[in-house]
C-alpha positions in Angstrom: 42.3 -13.3 -27.0 44.3 -16.6 -27.4 42.1 -19.5 -26.8 45.1 -21.7 -26.0 46.2 -19.4 -23.4 42.9 -19.6 -21.8 42.9 -23.3 -22.0 46.5 -23.4 -20.6 45.5 -21.0 -17.6 42.3 -23.1 -16.8 44.5 -26.2 -16.6 47.1 -24.7 -14.6 44.5 -23.4 -11.9 43.1 -27.0 -12.0 46.5 -28.4 -11.0 47.0 -25.9 -8.3 43.6 -26.8 -6.7 44.8 -30.3 -6.8 47.8 -29.6 -5.1 46.2 -27.5 -2.4 43.8 -30.2 -1.7 46.5 -33.2 -1.5 46.7 -34.5 1.8 50.2 -36.0 0.9 51.8 -32.7 1.0 50.5 -31.8 4.5 52.1 -32.4 7.8 50.9 -34.8 10.4 48.7 -32.3 12.0 47.0 -31.6 8.7 47.3 -27.9 9.1 50.6 -26.7 7.7 51.7 -27.4 4.2 55.4 -28.3 3.1 56.8 -26.0 0.5 56.5 -27.3 -3.1 58.6 -25.8 -5.9 56.4 -26.9 -8.3 53.3 -25.0 -6.7 55.4 -22.1 -6.2 56.3 -21.9 -10.0 52.7 -22.3 -11.0 51.4 -19.6 -8.8 54.2 -17.2 -9.9 53.3 -18.0 -13.6 49.8 -17.2 -13.3 50.4 -13.9 -11.5 52.6 -13.2 -14.4 49.7 -13.9 -16.8 47.3 -11.9 -15.0 49.5 -8.7 -15.1 50.0 -9.0 -18.7 46.3 -9.4 -19.5 45.9 -6.2 -17.2 48.5 -4.2 -19.2 46.8 -5.0 -22.4 43.5 -4.2 -21.4 44.5 -0.7 -20.2 46.4 -0.2 -23.5 43.2 -1.0 -25.6 41.2 1.6 -23.4 43.6 4.7 -24.2 43.2 7.0 -27.3 46.2 8.0 -28.8 47.2 10.6 -26.5 47.7 8.2 -23.6 44.5 9.4 -21.9 41.5 7.1 -21.1 38.8 7.5 -23.9 35.8 9.6 -23.0 32.6 7.6 -22.9 29.4 9.5 -23.8 26.6 8.8 -21.4 24.0 11.4 -22.7 20.7 10.1 -23.2 18.6 10.7 -26.2 14.8 10.7 -27.2 13.5 8.8 -30.4 14.1 11.9 -32.5 17.8 11.9 -31.5 17.1 14.9 -29.2 19.3 15.0 -26.1 17.4 14.6 -22.6 18.3 17.6 -20.4 17.8 17.1 -16.5 17.5 20.7 -15.0 17.9 21.8 -11.5 13.8 21.9 -11.1 13.4 18.2 -11.7 11.5 19.0 -15.0 12.3 16.0 -17.1 12.2 16.7 -20.9 11.4 13.4 -22.3 9.7 14.7 -25.6 7.5 17.8 -26.4 4.3 16.3 -25.2 5.4 14.8 -21.9 6.8 16.9 -18.8 6.7 16.2 -15.3 6.9 19.3 -13.0 7.3 18.5 -9.4 7.0 22.2 -8.4 3.3 22.0 -9.4 2.7 18.7 -7.5 4.1 20.2 -4.3 1.9 23.2 -4.7 -1.5 20.8 -5.3 -0.2 19.0 -2.1 0.0 22.0 -0.1 -3.2 23.4 -1.6 -5.2 19.9 -0.5 -3.5 20.0 2.8 -4.9 23.7 3.7 -8.1 22.5 2.3 -8.5 19.7 4.6 -7.3 21.6 7.5 -10.6 24.0 6.9 -12.7 20.9 6.2 -11.4 19.2 9.5 -13.1 21.9 11.8 -16.5 20.9 10.6 -16.0 17.0 11.1 -17.2 15.4 14.5 -17.7 12.4 16.3 -21.3 12.7 16.9 -21.9 9.2 18.7 -19.4 7.0 20.7 -20.9 3.5 21.1 -20.0 0.2 22.7 -21.6 -2.9 20.8 -22.7 -6.2 21.9 -19.1 -7.5 21.4 -17.5 -4.7 23.4 -16.2 -3.0 20.2 -16.0 1.0 20.0 -18.2 2.3 17.3 -17.6 6.2 16.1 -20.3 7.8 14.3 -18.1 10.4 12.3 -20.5 13.1 10.9 -19.1 15.6 8.1 -20.8 18.7 8.3 -19.2 20.1 5.3 -21.2 20.4 2.0 -18.4 18.8 -0.1 -17.4 15.2 0.1 -14.1 14.2 1.6 -11.9 11.3 0.2 -9.5 9.3 2.1 -10.2 10.4 5.4 -8.0 8.4 8.1 -9.3 7.9 11.7 -7.5 6.3 14.5 -8.3 5.5 18.2 -5.9 5.4 20.9 -7.0 3.3 24.1 -5.5 4.4 27.5 -5.9 2.5 30.9 -6.4 4.1 34.3 -2.7 5.1 34.6 -2.9 7.0 31.0 -0.8 4.0 29.7 -1.4 3.3 25.9 -2.9 -0.5 25.8 -4.2 -0.4 22.3 -4.1 1.7 18.8 -6.4 1.1 16.0 -7.0 3.0 12.5 -9.0 2.8 9.6 -9.5 4.6 6.2 -13.0 5.9 5.1 -12.6 5.9 1.3 -15.0 9.0 1.0 -17.0 11.0 3.6 -20.1 12.1 1.8 -21.0 15.8 2.5 -23.4 16.5 5.1 -23.8 12.9 6.2 -22.6 10.3 8.8 -20.5 7.4 8.7 -20.1 4.6 11.2 -16.8 2.7 11.9 -16.1 -0.1 14.1 -12.7 -0.6 15.8 -12.5 -4.4 15.5 -9.3 -4.7 17.6 -10.9 -2.7 20.5 -8.8 -3.7 23.7 -11.1 -5.8 26.1 -10.2 -3.4 29.0 -9.6 0.1 28.6 -10.4 3.3 30.4 -10.7 6.0 27.7 -10.2 6.3 24.1 -9.0 9.4 22.0 -9.9 10.0 18.4 -7.8 11.7 15.8 -8.9 12.4 12.2 -6.6 13.3 9.5 -6.0 12.0 5.9 -4.1 9.1 4.7 -2.8 11.1 1.6 -3.5 14.4 0.3 -4.3 13.6 -3.5 -6.8 13.6 -6.0 -10.4 12.2 -5.7 -10.7 8.6 -5.4 -13.1 8.5 -8.5 -16.8 9.7 -9.3 -19.4 9.7 -6.4 -22.6 8.2 -7.4 -24.5 8.1 -4.2 -27.3 10.0 -5.9 -27.7 7.4 -8.6 -28.4 4.5 -6.1 -31.4 3.3 -4.6 -32.1 0.0 -2.8 -35.2 -2.2 -1.9 -35.2 -4.6 1.5 -36.5 -7.9 1.7 -37.6 -9.2 5.3 -38.6 -12.6 6.7 -41.9 -13.2 8.2 -40.7 -11.9 11.6 -39.7 -8.7 10.1 -35.8 -9.2 10.2 -33.8 -7.9 7.2 -32.8 -10.7 4.9 -31.7 -9.1 1.9 -30.9 -5.8 0.2 -31.4 -5.1 -3.6 -29.1 -2.3 -4.9 -29.9 -0.6 -8.1 -27.3 1.4 -10.2 -29.2 4.0 -12.1 -26.2 5.6 -13.4 -24.9 5.2 -17.2 -21.6 3.7 -16.1 -20.5 0.8 -14.2 -20.1 1.4 -10.2 -16.8 -0.1 -8.9 -17.8 -0.3 -5.2 -21.0 0.3 -3.1 -20.7 0.3 0.7 -24.1 -0.2 2.5 -24.2 -0.2 6.4 -26.9 -1.7 8.5 -27.6 -0.2 11.8 -29.3 -2.4 14.4 -31.1 -0.9 17.3 -32.7 -2.5 20.6 -36.0 -1.4 21.8 -34.6 1.6 23.8 -33.4 2.9 20.3 -29.8 2.0 21.6 -27.3 0.8 18.8 -26.6 -2.8 19.1 -24.4 -3.1 16.2 -23.4 -1.8 12.6 -22.1 -3.9 9.9 -20.8 -2.7 6.5 -21.8 -4.7 3.5 -20.4 -4.3 0.0 -21.5 -4.7 -3.9 -18.7 -4.9 -6.6 -18.6 -4.1 -10.3 -22.4 -3.1 -10.6 -22.9 -2.5 -14.4 -25.1 0.4 -15.3 -29.2 0.0 -15.0 -28.5 -3.4 -13.2 -29.2 -4.6 -9.6 -27.0 -6.3 -7.3 -28.3 -8.3 -3.9 -26.5 -8.5 -0.5 -27.4 -11.1 1.9 -28.0 -10.1 5.5 -27.3 -12.5 8.4 -28.2 -10.4 11.4 -26.0 -9.7 14.4 -24.2 -12.4 16.6 -22.7 -12.5 20.1 -19.0 -13.5 19.6 -18.7 -14.8 23.0 -21.6 -17.1 23.0 -21.8 -17.7 19.2 -25.4 -17.0 19.5 -28.0 -14.9 17.4 -29.0 -11.5 18.8 -32.6 -10.2 18.5 -32.9 -6.5 17.6 -36.0 -4.1 17.6 -35.4 -2.3 14.3 -32.9 -1.5 11.7 -31.9 1.4 9.5 -30.0 1.0 5.9 -27.6 3.7 5.0 -25.4 3.8 1.5 -22.1 5.0 2.7 -20.8 5.4 -0.8 -20.8 4.4 -4.3 -17.7 4.9 -6.5 -16.9 4.7 -10.0 -13.1 4.6 -10.3 -11.2 6.9 -13.0 -9.7 4.7 -15.9 
């Protein structure tokens, strides 16, 4: 491409722009420009140059037969082997790596069917309103096997059967033959009834290795017998990524006042971590609430897969 031609084109376009913006060639209203033969000639000359460049480009992209040259868009691996995409969406990247989405769909359907059977043995065993007027549900898994990624949500209705609130939460793993408390922190201030629905957030592999049986704990109390600290010991031979512990507070008549969840993270093997406990508080008054006794439950201890 001729550099001088490029320079000349640029100069001509700059001249055109100057003339377009020159108020001297506008009428008194400033809206209609008078005809200028110099401008018209420059525009015509620019169009001719553009057409010539277009013809030259098309000519250079043709082969000797006058047809457009075919471009090879095939994909090849590191060994020069062409990558073939078949109708089953099995991608042959190399001999050691295949993605077969038919198998994935089969595993998904199998997991969905398994949970449908497990769900029949999951129940809401307790329905509680805590001191802050929040709904607490006790979800009991009567299956012998643990179930990961359980999705629970509550729909709140008023007296006229209108929905006044919806809230959801995920239980990372529901341990077999165990109970798990969940609190709906966005419970409406007033509602008539609540319906609970249990499903799964997704039907995939397990969240990791469940090590509840490798955990023990010790509680430390103050002089009044109130819980102050929980020491969590990892007795396994691997690091545990997350440990969830519930503290259930009871009144004198054995009614549940509150359930608080507490966590430890990245607890190395044969090591102990500590959780500080601050009791329960009335959100409306900001005052500490006395309780009669408490219970500590290990909800789950999980080592995630690498």
